[in-house]
C-alpha atoms as a printed R data frame, in Angstrom:
    type eleno elety resid chain resno       x       y       z
1   ATOM     1    CA   MET     A     1 -10.668  -3.122 -10.185
2   ATOM     2    CA   ARG     A     2  -9.901  -6.564 -11.401
3   ATOM     3    CA   ARG     A     3 -13.112  -8.030 -12.763
4   ATOM     4    CA   PRO     A     4 -14.276 -11.051 -14.840
5   ATOM     5    CA   TRP     A     5 -16.173  -8.889 -17.238
6   ATOM     6    CA   CYS     A     6 -19.353 -11.034 -16.758
7   ATOM     7    CA   VAL     A     7 -22.922  -9.917 -16.601
8   ATOM     8    CA   ILE     A     8 -25.074 -10.874 -13.867
9   ATOM     9    CA   LEU     A     9 -27.554 -12.361 -16.125
10  ATOM    10    CA   LEU     A    10 -26.045 -15.871 -16.811
11  ATOM    11    CA   ALA     A    11 -27.350 -15.906 -20.457
12  ATOM    12    CA   ALA     A    12 -25.235 -12.732 -21.284
13  ATOM    13    CA   CYS     A    13 -22.034 -14.055 -20.078
14  ATOM    14    CA   GLY     A    14 -19.949 -14.948 -23.084
15  ATOM    15    CA   GLY     A    15   9.826   6.917   4.746
16  ATOM    16    CA   ASP     A    16  12.422   9.235   2.855
17  ATOM    17    CA   ASP     A    17  13.332   7.924  -0.557
18  ATOM    18    CA   PRO     A    18  16.613   7.808  -2.439
19  ATOM    19    CA   PRO     A    19  16.862   9.257  -5.963
20  ATOM    20    CA   PRO     A    20  14.860   7.423  -8.703
21  ATOM    21    CA   ALA     A    21  16.249   4.341 -10.355
22  ATOM    22    CA   GLY     A    22  15.582   2.257 -13.341
23  ATOM    23    CA   ASP     A    23  13.332  -0.681 -13.640
24  ATOM    24    CA   ALA     A    24  14.751  -4.187 -13.389
25  ATOM    25    CA   ALA     A    25  15.069  -4.890 -17.131
26  ATOM    26    CA   GLY     A    26  16.484  -2.482 -19.811
27  ATOM    27    CA   ASP     A    27  17.010  -2.664 -23.507
28  ATOM    28    CA   SER     A    28  19.265  -5.155 -25.037
29  ATOM    29    CA   PRO     A    29  21.931  -4.635 -27.751
30  ATOM    30    CA   MET     A    30  20.499  -5.570 -31.238
31  ATOM    31    CA   ASN     A    31  21.157  -9.226 -32.168
32  ATOM    32    CA   GLN     A    32  22.666 -10.085 -28.734
33  ATOM    33    CA   CYS     A    33  19.768 -12.110 -27.370
34  ATOM    34    CA   GLN     A    34  20.982 -14.856 -24.908
35  ATOM    35    CA   ALA     A    35  19.672 -18.339 -24.932
36  ATOM    36    CA   LEU     A    36  16.755 -18.884 -22.421
37  ATOM    37    CA   PRO     A    37  18.004 -21.108 -19.379
38  ATOM    38    CA   ALA     A    38  15.955 -23.528 -17.690
39  ATOM    39    CA   ILE     A    39  12.906 -21.857 -15.785
40  ATOM    40    CA   GLY     A    40  11.438 -23.024 -12.548
41  ATOM    41    CA   GLN     A    41   8.050 -22.997 -11.164
42  ATOM    42    CA   PHE     A    42   6.330 -20.174  -9.173
43  ATOM    43    CA   THR     A    43   6.410 -21.122  -5.405
44  ATOM    44    CA   ARG     A    44   4.355 -19.296  -2.566
45  ATOM    45    CA   ARG     A    45   6.731 -17.847   0.056
46  ATOM    46    CA   ASN     A    46   6.790 -18.522   3.661
47  ATOM    47    CA   GLY     A    47   5.657 -15.495   5.554
48  ATOM    48    CA   ASN     A    48   2.376 -15.075   3.501
49  ATOM    49    CA   PRO     A    49   0.358 -12.988   3.844
50  ATOM    50    CA   GLU     A    50   2.638  -9.993   3.486
51  ATOM    51    CA   ILE     A    51   0.025  -7.328   4.286
52  ATOM    52    CA   ILE     A    52  -3.145  -7.744   5.977
53  ATOM    53    CA   ALA     A    53  -6.254  -5.154   5.773
54  ATOM    54    CA   GLY     A    54  -6.871  -3.168   8.829
55  ATOM    55    CA   ALA     A    55  -3.714  -1.056   9.241
56  ATOM    56    CA   MET     A    56  -4.416   2.391  10.878
57  ATOM    57    CA   PHE     A    57  -3.282   5.550   9.214
58  ATOM    58    CA   SER     A    58  -2.652   9.040  10.778
59  ATOM    59    CA   ASP     A    59  -6.091  10.167   9.975
60  ATOM    60    CA   ASN     A    60  -7.400   7.490  12.095
61  ATOM    61    CA   LYS     A    61  -8.838   5.472   9.192
62  ATOM    62    CA   LEU     A    62  -8.333   2.036   7.955
63  ATOM    63    CA   ASP     A    63  -7.754   0.336   4.728
64  ATOM    64    CA   VAL     A    64 -10.394  -2.284   4.701
65  ATOM    65    CA   ALA     A    65  -9.924  -3.778   1.197
66  ATOM    66    CA   PHE     A    66  -7.138  -4.421  -1.479
67  ATOM    67    CA   SER     A    67  -7.243  -4.976  -5.117
68  ATOM    68    CA   ASP     A    68  -4.984  -4.395  -8.096
69  ATOM    69    CA   PRO     A    69  -1.485  -4.850  -6.944
70  ATOM    70    CA   ASP     A    70   1.468  -3.561  -9.209
71  ATOM    71    CA   LEU     A    71   5.145  -4.420  -8.298
72  ATOM    72    CA   ARG     A    72   8.339  -3.091  -9.537
73  ATOM    73    CA   PHE     A    73  11.953  -3.611  -8.325
74  ATOM    74    CA   ASP     A    74  14.515  -0.925  -8.082
75  ATOM    75    CA   THR     A    75  17.741  -2.281  -9.040
76  ATOM    76    CA   THR     A    76  19.701   0.606  -7.761
77  ATOM    77    CA   THR     A    77  18.514   0.409  -4.213
78  ATOM    78    CA   ASN     A    78  17.530  -3.180  -4.516
79  ATOM    79    CA   ARG     A    79  13.940  -2.346  -3.137
80  ATOM    80    CA   PHE     A    80  10.445  -3.517  -4.165
81  ATOM    81    CA   GLU     A    81   7.764  -0.859  -4.726
82  ATOM    82    CA   LEU     A    82   4.345  -1.950  -4.670
83  ATOM    83    CA   TYR     A    83   1.328   0.047  -5.707
84  ATOM    84    CA   TYR     A    84  -2.234  -1.195  -5.027
85  ATOM    85    CA   THR     A    85  -5.893   0.057  -4.703
86  ATOM    86    CA   ALA     A    86  -7.159   0.282  -1.300
87  ATOM    87    CA   GLU     A    87 -10.480   1.207   0.159
88  ATOM    88    CA   HIS     A    88  -9.861   3.694   2.920
89  ATOM    89    CA   SER     A    89 -12.585   3.901   5.668
90  ATOM    90    CA   THR     A    90 -13.412   4.865   9.210
91  ATOM    91    CA   ALA     A    91 -14.221   1.149   9.818
92  ATOM    92    CA   PHE     A    92 -14.824  -2.279   8.447
93  ATOM    93    CA   GLY     A    93 -18.416  -2.506   7.202
94  ATOM    94    CA   VAL     A    94 -18.456   1.350   6.420
95  ATOM    95    CA   ALA     A    95 -18.092   2.428   2.750
96  ATOM    96    CA   GLY     A    96 -14.890   4.072   2.072
97  ATOM    97    CA   THR     A    97 -12.831   6.071  -0.604
98  ATOM    98    CA   GLN     A    98 -10.643   4.464  -2.940
99  ATOM    99    CA   VAL     A    99  -6.996   5.495  -2.868
100 ATOM   100    CA   ILE     A   100  -3.839   4.344  -4.555
101 ATOM   101    CA   ARG     A   101  -1.302   3.216  -2.185
102 ATOM   102    CA   ARG     A   102   2.581   2.863  -2.214
103 ATOM   103    CA   ALA     A   103   4.464   0.571  -0.093
104 ATOM   104    CA   THR     A   104   8.194  -0.393   0.016
105 ATOM   105    CA   SER     A   105  10.247  -3.337   1.256
106 ATOM   106    CA   LEU     A   106  13.820  -4.467   1.009
107 ATOM   107    CA   ASP     A   107  13.086  -8.154   1.700
108 ATOM   108    CA   ARG     A   108   9.414  -8.854   0.493
109 ATOM   109    CA   MET     A   109   8.536  -9.640   3.984
110 ATOM   110    CA   THR     A   110   8.433  -6.312   5.906
111 ATOM   111    CA   TRP     A   111   6.543  -3.561   4.040
112 ATOM   112    CA   VAL     A   112   6.369   0.363   4.771
113 ATOM   113    CA   VAL     A   113   3.146   1.699   3.627
114 ATOM   114    CA   GLY     A   114   3.030   5.212   2.752
115 ATOM   115    CA   ASP     A   115   0.697   7.440   4.869
116 ATOM   116    CA   VAL     A   116  -0.215   9.566   1.836
117 ATOM   117    CA   PRO     A   117  -1.805   8.061  -0.980
118 ATOM   118    CA   ALA     A   118   0.179   7.895  -4.315
119 ATOM   119    CA   LEU     A   119  -3.066   9.073  -6.092
120 ATOM   120    CA   GLU     A   120  -6.417  10.062  -4.746
121 ATOM   121    CA   PRO     A   121  -9.841  10.342  -6.536
122 ATOM   122    CA   SER     A   122 -10.709  13.388  -8.562
123 ATOM   123    CA   THR     A   123 -12.889  15.858  -6.589
124 ATOM   124    CA   GLY     A   124 -14.286  17.609  -9.489
125 ATOM   125    CA   ALA     A   125 -18.132  17.220  -9.905
126 ATOM   126    CA   ALA     A   126 -17.659  16.449 -13.682
127 ATOM   127    CA   ALA     A   127 -14.368  14.575 -13.549
128 ATOM   128    CA   TRP     A   128 -14.309  11.311 -15.639
129 ATOM   129    CA   ASP     A   129 -12.627   9.423 -12.642
130 ATOM   130    CA   ARG     A   130 -14.792  10.972  -9.830
131 ATOM   131    CA   ALA     A   131 -16.330   7.641  -8.867
132 ATOM   132    CA   THR     A   132 -13.178   5.283  -9.103
133 ATOM   133    CA   THR     A   133  -9.611   5.661  -9.289
134 ATOM   134    CA   GLU     A   134  -7.844   2.293  -9.172
135 ATOM   135    CA   ALA     A   135  -5.788  -0.383 -10.795
136 ATOM   136    CA   PRO     A   136  -2.411   1.486 -10.930
137 ATOM   137    CA   SER     A   137   0.553   0.273 -13.022
138 ATOM   138    CA   VAL     A   138   3.872   2.195 -12.722
139 ATOM   139    CA   VAL     A   139   6.798   2.203 -14.899
140 ATOM   140    CA   PHE     A   140  10.060   4.195 -14.610
141 ATOM   141    CA   ASN     A   141  11.643   5.808 -17.679
142 ATOM   142    CA   PRO     A   142  15.058   7.346 -17.168
143 ATOM   143    CA   SER     A   143  14.908   9.218 -20.547
144 ATOM   144    CA   ALA     A   144  11.714  11.133 -19.619
145 ATOM   145    CA   PRO     A   145  11.779  14.736 -18.259
146 ATOM   146    CA   ALA     A   146  12.708  14.779 -14.657
147 ATOM   147    CA   ASP     A   147   9.145  15.424 -13.347
148 ATOM   148    CA   ARG     A   148   7.758  12.625 -15.503
149 ATOM   149    CA   ARG     A   149  10.209   9.795 -15.128
150 ATOM   150    CA   TYR     A   150   7.473   7.737 -13.220
151 ATOM   151    CA   LEU     A   151   4.416   6.904 -15.332
152 ATOM   152    CA   MET     A   152   1.315   5.687 -13.647
153 ATOM   153    CA   MET     A   153  -1.457   4.415 -15.636
154 ATOM   154    CA   TYR     A   154  -4.803   3.769 -13.773
155 ATOM   155    CA   SER     A   155  -8.421   3.055 -14.668
156 ATOM   156    CA   GLY     A   156 -11.278   5.525 -13.372
157 ATOM   157    CA   SER     A   157 -14.851   6.040 -13.999
158 ATOM   158    CA   ALA     A   158 -17.619   8.556 -13.397
159 ATOM   159    CA   GLY     A   159 -20.060   5.932 -12.458
160 ATOM   160    CA   ALA     A   160 -21.555   2.348 -13.069
161 ATOM   161    CA   PHE     A   161 -21.726   0.797 -16.519
162 ATOM   162    CA   PRO     A   162 -24.975   2.294 -17.688
163 ATOM   163    CA   HIS     A   163 -26.778  -1.050 -18.916
164 ATOM   164    CA   PRO     A   164 -28.795  -3.340 -16.939
165 ATOM   165    CA   GLY     A   165 -27.478  -6.649 -15.561
166 ATOM   166    CA   TYR     A   166 -23.863  -5.471 -15.231
167 ATOM   167    CA   ASP     A   167 -22.060  -4.762 -11.905
168 ATOM   168    CA   PHE     A   168 -18.916  -3.028 -12.899
169 ATOM   169    CA   PRO     A   169 -17.947   0.647 -13.342
170 ATOM   170    CA   ALA     A   170 -17.749   2.138 -16.887
171 ATOM   171    CA   SER     A   171 -13.860   2.355 -16.731
172 ATOM   172    CA   GLN     A   172 -11.694   4.083 -18.971
173 ATOM   173    CA   ILE     A   173  -7.741   4.627 -18.556
174 ATOM   174    CA   GLY     A   174  -5.823   7.610 -17.352
175 ATOM   175    CA   ALA     A   175  -2.229   8.626 -16.760
176 ATOM   176    CA   ALA     A   176  -0.363  10.401 -14.072
177 ATOM   177    CA   PHE     A   177   3.330  11.349 -13.701
178 ATOM   178    CA   SER     A   178   5.906  11.690 -10.819
179 ATOM   179    CA   ALA     A   179   9.435  12.706 -10.270
180 ATOM   180    CA   ASP     A   180  10.057  10.289  -7.305
181 ATOM   181    CA   GLY     A   181   7.210   7.630  -7.615
182 ATOM   182    CA   VAL     A   182   5.765   8.831  -4.180
183 ATOM   183    CA   THR     A   183   2.932  11.035  -5.139
184 ATOM   184    CA   PHE     A   184   1.506  11.346  -8.821
185 ATOM   185    CA   THR     A   185  -0.137  14.122 -10.769
186 ATOM   186    CA   ARG     A   186  -2.720  13.713 -13.443
187 ATOM   187    CA   VAL     A   187  -1.895  14.627 -16.954
188 ATOM   188    CA   PRO     A   188  -3.232  18.305 -17.302
189 ATOM   189    CA   VAL     A   189  -6.160  19.247 -19.086
190 ATOM   190    CA   ALA     A   190  -4.247  20.927 -21.806
191 ATOM   191    CA   GLU     A   191  -2.145  17.669 -22.612
192 ATOM   192    CA   SER     A   192  -4.990  15.128 -22.501
193 ATOM   193    CA   PRO     A   193  -6.271  14.065 -25.940
194 ATOM   194    CA   HIS     A   194  -9.657  14.249 -24.454
195 ATOM   195    CA   GLY     A   195  -9.567  17.573 -22.592
196 ATOM   196    CA   GLN     A   196  -9.800  16.054 -19.219
197 ATOM   197    CA   ALA     A   197  -7.150  15.820 -16.571
198 ATOM   198    CA   GLY     A   198  -5.711  12.438 -16.627
199 ATOM   199    CA   LEU     A   199  -7.737  10.816 -19.407
200 ATOM   200    CA   VAL     A   200  -5.646   9.386 -22.109
201 ATOM   201    CA   LEU     A   201  -7.387   6.399 -23.291
202 ATOM   202    CA   THR     A   202 -11.160   6.020 -24.041
203 ATOM   203    CA   THR     A   203 -13.448   3.164 -24.903
204 ATOM   204    CA   GLU     A   204 -14.255   4.892 -28.083
205 ATOM   205    CA   GLN     A   205 -10.573   4.477 -29.228
206 ATOM   206    CA   ILE     A   206 -10.909   0.861 -28.529
207 ATOM   207    CA   TYR     A   207 -14.251  -0.189 -29.659
208 ATOM   208    CA   GLN     A   208 -15.537   2.660 -32.031
209 ATOM   209    CA   GLY     A   209 -19.222   2.803 -32.304
210 ATOM   210    CA   ALA     A   210 -19.932   0.158 -29.548
211 ATOM   211    CA   LEU     A   211 -23.182   0.260 -27.762
212 ATOM   212    CA   GLY     A   212 -21.254  -0.142 -24.500
213 ATOM   213    CA   ALA     A   213 -17.649  -0.880 -23.772
214 ATOM   214    CA   VAL     A   214 -15.204  -0.846 -20.706
215 ATOM   215    CA   ILE     A   215 -11.338  -0.640 -20.654
216 ATOM   216    CA   ASP     A   216  -9.766  -1.348 -17.212
217 ATOM   217    CA   ASP     A   217  -6.481  -2.955 -15.541
218 ATOM   218    CA   PRO     A   218  -3.865  -1.175 -17.301
219 ATOM   219    CA   GLU     A   219  -0.314  -2.629 -17.279
220 ATOM   220    CA   VAL     A   220   2.439  -0.537 -18.705
221 ATOM   221    CA   VAL     A   221   5.841  -1.665 -19.839
222 ATOM   222    CA   ILE     A   222   8.609   0.180 -21.677
223 ATOM   223    CA   GLU     A   223  10.687  -1.113 -24.263
224 ATOM   224    CA   ASP     A   224  13.135   0.627 -26.579
225 ATOM   225    CA   GLY     A   225  11.832   3.860 -25.638
226 ATOM   226    CA   VAL     A   226   8.109   2.835 -26.448
227 ATOM   227    CA   TYR     A   227   5.403   2.407 -23.743
228 ATOM   228    CA   HIS     A   228   3.392  -0.767 -24.138
229 ATOM   229    CA   LEU     A   229  -0.033  -0.865 -22.504
230 ATOM   230    CA   PHE     A   230  -1.940  -4.075 -22.014
231 ATOM   231    CA   PHE     A   231  -5.510  -3.817 -20.504
232 ATOM   232    CA   SER     A   232  -8.807  -5.670 -19.924
233 ATOM   233    CA   SER     A   233 -11.334  -4.847 -22.615
234 ATOM   234    CA   PHE     A   234 -15.106  -5.617 -22.888
235 ATOM   235    CA   SER     A   235 -17.762  -4.440 -25.399
236 ATOM   236    CA   CYS     A   236 -21.505  -5.490 -25.821
237 ATOM   237    CA   LYS     A   237 -24.178  -5.243 -28.489
238 ATOM   238    CA   ASP     A   238 -27.868  -5.830 -29.027
239 ATOM   239    CA   THR     A   239 -30.912  -4.646 -26.833
240 ATOM   240    CA   ASN     A   240 -29.687  -3.293 -23.537
241 ATOM   241    CA   CYS     A   241 -26.258  -4.327 -24.498
242 ATOM   242    CA   ALA     A   242 -27.062  -7.838 -23.642
243 ATOM   243    CA   THR     A   243 -24.774  -9.826 -25.662
244 ATOM   244    CA   THR     A   244 -20.838  -9.823 -25.078
245 ATOM   245    CA   ALA     A   245 -19.123  -8.635 -28.367
246 ATOM   246    CA   ASN     A   246 -15.628  -8.661 -27.262
247 ATOM   247    CA   ARG     A   247 -13.778  -9.741 -24.092
248 ATOM   248    CA   GLY     A   248 -10.103  -9.852 -23.604
249 ATOM   249    CA   VAL     A   249  -6.768  -8.409 -23.160
250 ATOM   250    CA   GLY     A   250  -5.994  -5.346 -25.419
251 ATOM   251    CA   HIS     A   251  -2.664  -3.765 -26.497
252 ATOM   252    CA   ALA     A   252  -1.771  -0.145 -27.365
253 ATOM   253    CA   THR     A   253   1.577   1.748 -27.600
254 ATOM   254    CA   SER     A   254   2.697   5.272 -27.086
255 ATOM   255    CA   THR     A   255   6.079   7.260 -27.195
256 ATOM   256    CA   ASP     A   256   4.891   9.700 -24.309
257 ATOM   257    CA   GLY     A   257   2.390   7.785 -22.159
258 ATOM   258    CA   ILE     A   258  -0.364  10.322 -23.198
259 ATOM   259    CA   THR     A   259  -1.034   9.828 -26.984
260 ATOM   260    CA   TRP     A   260  -1.899   6.050 -27.524
261 ATOM   261    CA   ALA     A   261  -2.404   4.023 -30.590
262 ATOM   262    CA   LEU     A   262  -4.353   0.815 -30.536
263 ATOM   263    CA   ALA     A   263  -2.300  -2.507 -31.669
264 ATOM   264    CA   GLN     A   264  -5.131  -4.850 -31.212
265 ATOM   265    CA   SER     A   265  -8.242  -5.446 -28.909
266 ATOM   266    CA   PRO     A   266  -8.747  -8.043 -28.091
267 ATOM   267    CA   VAL     A   267  -5.566  -9.759 -28.785
268 ATOM   268    CA   ARG     A   268  -6.576 -13.035 -30.564
269 ATOM   269    CA   SER     A   269  -3.589 -14.997 -29.633
270 ATOM   270    CA   LEU     A   270  -4.203 -14.655 -26.069
271 ATOM   271    CA   MET     A   271  -7.704 -16.198 -26.264
272 ATOM   272    CA   ARG     A   272  -8.935 -19.596 -25.562
273 ATOM   273    CA   ALA     A   273 -10.539 -19.710 -28.873
274 ATOM   274    CA   SER     A   274  -8.808 -17.160 -31.463
275 ATOM   275    CA   ALA     A   275 -11.967 -17.087 -33.598
276 ATOM   276    CA   ASP     A   276 -14.195 -16.274 -30.818
277 ATOM   277    CA   ASN     A   277 -13.806 -12.535 -29.533
278 ATOM   278    CA   THR     A   278 -15.366 -13.389 -26.181
279 ATOM   279    CA   THR     A   279 -13.042 -15.850 -24.784
280 ATOM   280    CA   GLY     A   280 -10.167 -13.669 -23.853
281 ATOM   281    CA   GLY     A   281  -8.732 -12.950 -20.250
282 ATOM   282    CA   VAL     A   282  -8.504 -10.063 -17.931
283 ATOM   283    CA   ALA     A   283  -6.045  -8.320 -15.516
284 ATOM   284    CA   PRO     A   284  -2.747  -8.731 -17.613
285 ATOM   285    CA   SER     A   285   0.661  -8.355 -16.091
286 ATOM   286    CA   ALA     A   286   3.660  -8.087 -18.509
287 ATOM   287    CA   ILE     A   287   7.516  -7.918 -18.483
288 ATOM   288    CA   TYR     A   288  10.012  -7.565 -21.424
289 ATOM   289    CA   ASP     A   289  13.013  -9.586 -20.748
290 ATOM   290    CA   ALA     A   290  15.650  -7.844 -22.689
291 ATOM   291    CA   VAL     A   291  18.394 -10.309 -22.072
292 ATOM   292    CA   HIS     A   292  16.412 -13.069 -23.926
293 ATOM   293    CA   CYS     A   293  14.515 -10.664 -26.000
294 ATOM   294    CA   ARG     A   294  11.323 -12.147 -24.784
295 ATOM   295    CA   TRP     A   295   7.977 -10.881 -23.531
296 ATOM   296    CA   GLU     A   296   6.031 -12.526 -20.834
297 ATOM   297    CA   LEU     A   297   2.443 -11.906 -19.774
298 ATOM   298    CA   TRP     A   298   0.264 -13.271 -17.219
299 ATOM   299    CA   GLN     A   299  -3.597 -13.118 -17.036
300 ATOM   300    CA   SER     A   300  -6.858 -14.454 -15.441
301 ATOM   301    CA   ASN     A   301  -9.119 -16.445 -17.681
302 ATOM   302    CA   ASP     A   302 -11.567 -18.597 -15.706
303 ATOM   303    CA   LEU     A   303 -14.407 -20.648 -16.878
304 ATOM   304    CA   ALA     A   304 -17.777 -20.553 -14.867
305 ATOM   305    CA   ALA     A   305 -16.870 -23.503 -13.017
306 ATOM   306    CA   ASP     A   306 -13.322 -22.842 -12.108
307 ATOM   307    CA   THR     A   307 -13.964 -20.714  -8.931
308 ATOM   308    CA   THR     A   308 -17.131 -22.197  -7.624
309 ATOM   309    CA   SER     A   309 -15.140 -24.188  -4.738
310 ATOM   310    CA   GLN     A   310 -13.834 -20.786  -3.335
311 ATOM   311    CA   PRO     A   311 -15.856 -19.820  -0.194
312 ATOM   312    CA   VAL     A   312 -15.667 -16.040  -0.782
313 ATOM   313    CA   VAL     A   313 -17.321 -14.828  -3.936
314 ATOM   314    CA   LEU     A   314 -15.770 -11.586  -5.225
315 ATOM   315    CA   GLU     A   315 -13.936 -11.178  -8.472
316 ATOM   316    CA   ASN     A   316 -12.494 -14.683  -7.905
317 ATOM   317    CA   THR     A   317  -9.827 -16.441 -10.062
318 ATOM   318    CA   ALA     A   318  -8.750 -20.021  -9.930
319 ATOM   319    CA   GLY     A   319  -5.249 -19.016 -10.820
320 ATOM   320    CA   ILE     A   320  -2.750 -17.089 -13.293
321 ATOM   321    CA   TRP     A   321  -2.122 -18.044 -16.887
322 ATOM   322    CA   HIS     A   322   1.247 -17.510 -18.411
323 ATOM   323    CA   ALA     A   323   2.039 -16.465 -22.198
324 ATOM   324    CA   GLU     A   324   5.118 -15.433 -24.186
325 ATOM   325    CA   SER     A   325   5.987 -13.790 -27.185
326 ATOM   326    CA   SER     A   326   8.852 -12.294 -29.235
327 ATOM   327    CA   ASP     A   327   7.256  -9.111 -30.443
328 ATOM   328    CA   ALA     A   328   4.317  -8.626 -28.088
329 ATOM   329    CA   LEU     A   329   2.044  -8.986 -30.813
330 ATOM   330    CA   GLN     A   330   1.614 -12.801 -31.342
331 ATOM   331    CA   TRP     A   331   1.495 -14.847 -28.190
332 ATOM   332    CA   SER     A   332   1.842 -18.475 -27.058
333 ATOM   333    CA   ILE     A   333  -0.485 -19.670 -24.427
334 ATOM   334    CA   PHE     A   334  -1.594 -23.099 -23.556
335 ATOM   335    CA   TYR     A   335  -4.779 -23.485 -21.791
336 ATOM   336    CA   SER     A   336  -4.556 -27.194 -21.713
337 ATOM   337    CA   SER     A   337  -1.458 -26.991 -19.337
338 ATOM   338    CA   GLN     A   338  -1.309 -25.811 -15.792
339 ATOM   339    CA   ARG     A   339  -1.339 -22.265 -14.564
340 ATOM   340    CA   ASP     A   340   1.709 -20.543 -13.163
341 ATOM   341    CA   VAL     A   341  -0.118 -20.165  -9.831
342 ATOM   342    CA   THR     A   342  -3.466 -22.141  -8.860
343 ATOM   343    CA   TRP     A   343  -5.619 -21.843  -6.031
344 ATOM   344    CA   ASN     A   344  -5.717 -25.281  -4.218
345 ATOM   345    CA   ALA     A   345  -9.213 -26.222  -2.940
346 ATOM   346    CA   ALA     A   346  -7.996 -29.255  -1.104
347 ATOM   347    CA   ALA     A   347  -5.292 -27.314   0.998
348 ATOM   348    CA   PRO     A   348  -5.371 -23.605   0.479
349 ATOM   349    CA   ALA     A   349  -2.272 -21.621   1.184
350 ATOM   350    CA   ALA     A   350  -1.757 -19.295   3.897
351 ATOM   351    CA   GLY     A   351  -3.125 -15.952   3.175
352 ATOM   352    CA   GLU     A   352  -5.866 -17.212   0.766
353 ATOM   353    CA   LYS     A   353  -7.853 -19.910   2.797
354 ATOM   354    CA   LEU     A   354 -11.011 -18.606   1.375
355 ATOM   355    CA   GLY     A   355  -9.888 -17.672  -2.218
356 ATOM   356    CA   MET     A   356  -7.946 -15.648  -4.641
357 ATOM   357    CA   ARG     A   357  -8.828 -12.281  -6.299
358 ATOM   358    CA   THR     A   358  -8.356 -11.640  -9.808
359 ATOM   359    CA   GLY     A   359  -5.340  -9.378 -10.649
360 ATOM   360    CA   ALA     A   360  -1.829 -10.672 -10.037
361 ATOM   361    CA   ASP     A   361   1.177  -8.753 -10.963
362 ATOM   362    CA   VAL     A   362   4.818  -9.900 -11.674
363 ATOM   363    CA   ALA     A   363   8.209  -8.021 -11.386
364 ATOM   364    CA   ASP     A   364  11.550  -8.986 -12.839
365 ATOM   365    CA   VAL     A   365  14.128  -9.328 -10.185
366 ATOM   366    CA   SER     A   366  17.518 -10.069 -11.368
367 ATOM   367    CA   GLY     A   367  16.188 -12.482 -14.000
368 ATOM   368    CA   GLY     A   368  13.817 -14.193 -11.630
369 ATOM   369    CA   ARG     A   369  10.147 -13.349 -11.032
370 ATOM   370    CA   VAL     A   370   8.313 -12.002  -8.018
371 ATOM   371    CA   MET     A   371   4.352 -12.251  -8.159
372 ATOM   372    CA   VAL     A   372   1.996 -10.270  -5.861
373 ATOM   373    CA   TYR     A   373  -1.544 -11.235  -5.530
374 ATOM   374    CA   VAL     A   374  -4.538 -10.668  -3.293
375 ATOM   375    CA   GLY     A   375  -6.088 -13.484  -1.198
376 ATOM   376    CA   TYR     A   376  -9.200 -13.879   1.030
377 ATOM   377    CA   ASP     A   377  -8.181 -15.397   4.554
378 ATOM   378    CA   ASP     A   378  -9.893 -16.614   7.691
379 ATOM   379    CA   GLN     A   379  -6.737 -16.131   9.908
380 ATOM   380    CA   ASN     A   380  -6.076 -12.849  11.986
381 ATOM   381    CA   VAL     A   381  -9.437 -11.428  11.021
382 ATOM   382    CA   PRO     A   382  -9.966  -7.922  12.549
383 ATOM   383    CA   ALA     A   383 -13.269  -7.205  14.327
384 ATOM   384    CA   ASN     A   384 -16.126  -6.748  12.023
385 ATOM   385    CA   SER     A   385 -14.129  -7.518   8.979
386 ATOM   386    CA   THR     A   386 -16.562  -9.624   6.652
387 ATOM   387    CA   LEU     A   387 -16.230 -10.948   3.209
388 ATOM   388    CA   PRO     A   388 -19.205 -11.996   0.726
389 ATOM   389    CA   THR     A   389 -20.111 -15.549   0.054
390 ATOM   390    CA   SER     A   390 -22.677 -17.013  -2.474
391 ATOM   391    CA   ASN     A   391 -25.501 -16.195  -0.062
392 ATOM   392    CA   ALA     A   392 -24.450 -14.018   2.765
393 ATOM   393    CA   ALA     A   393 -21.241 -12.736   4.468
394 ATOM   394    CA   ARG     A   394 -18.611 -14.488   6.644
395 ATOM   395    CA   PRO     A   395 -15.602 -13.162   8.906
396 ATOM   396    CA   GLY     A   396 -12.561 -12.925   6.583
397 ATOM   397    CA   VAL     A   397  -9.899 -10.323   5.671
398 ATOM   398    CA   MET     A   398  -8.138  -9.341   2.384
399 ATOM   399    CA   THR     A   399  -4.434 -10.080   2.128
400 ATOM   400    CA   LEU     A   400  -1.465  -9.293  -0.128
401 ATOM   401    CA   ASN     A   401   0.766 -12.235  -0.905
402 ATOM   402    CA   ILE     A   402   3.949 -13.350  -2.605
403 ATOM   403    CA   ALA     A   403   5.028 -16.070  -5.001
404 ATOM   404    CA   THR     A   404   8.407 -16.364  -6.542
405 ATOM   405    CA   ARG     A   405  10.079 -18.024  -9.654
406 ATOM   406    CA   ASP     A   406  13.882 -18.531  -9.787
407 ATOM   407    CA   VAL     A   407  14.361 -16.189  -6.847
408 ATOM   408    CA   PRO     A   408  16.168 -17.298  -3.600
């Protein structure tokens, strides 16, 4: 789940599917990069919100909450595939179970949500991801074995972060494969580098010897046969892990989606201050543009005052920052400029009247960009659906929304 990695104690804050098809962007021939054309701005689409919490499923339960959307575009079928975390419950106000959903659309307006989850929580009493299974990111690799062409990276945990003053799970990162992108199977125990089904990347690999650490919000991209993983990362130190040591987006690579090598964490060039390891962002989304040999990355990176005007208080973000790179190692990002999408306190957009949740995702659609994000809204609120505020709760509902750049 997308989180700002901030401790509570303020002092410590630092249908039937066609055959699989490729992702929108492929690899470009060597030295044939095209010049970058003029780029437009993101615009929220008419028709938002696209999906509203509260739909009933065949088990007579509801999805009462959304987070962590991940969007890809199938160029063969001209179809959008959306994955996201949902809380599946008997009713609003009743604690539910996390599942990872898959939905499809031909027009970005009408979505068909799969009745069967793409991935469900582990049921084993000792499973590393028995408490949370969330934050999916899916990529298609046509060169992989037939039953592994779809790779899903996800975050999971066995429980809460074990130090006082923190309110997020002790997340690490797992992997699951699929032949059709509809349902996924975790990496087998025998193949996991850590001997646990699904588990492929641990906090010890990222922050060796840290008193406490978390890695979350995976985003996977394939370029020239190599998987690139971007993720939120956090570590802390001192008594009770009260001091933030690292906070920001990390980067790792793999040739099989199972064995990962750390490139850098946190990535300094994505921080507000490159000399301060605690000034990085969270919830990355990335694209490799093979036509122009260019990487793009989006993330949230909010200061304490940035989200205070939003009525709902739950993993808020004021908007989404954009970065670019030629090699996925050194990035250009300008925190003095405008965000690609910003929550407007004076005139909040449809689907997000009460705020915006951290964690947007962007897909390449024929050279344009389509962004999906979660909003908090006060329209068409189902009975008994409430959202938290700074001192209570109020009627409200979670939504999934779309913004586009250079897309008709």
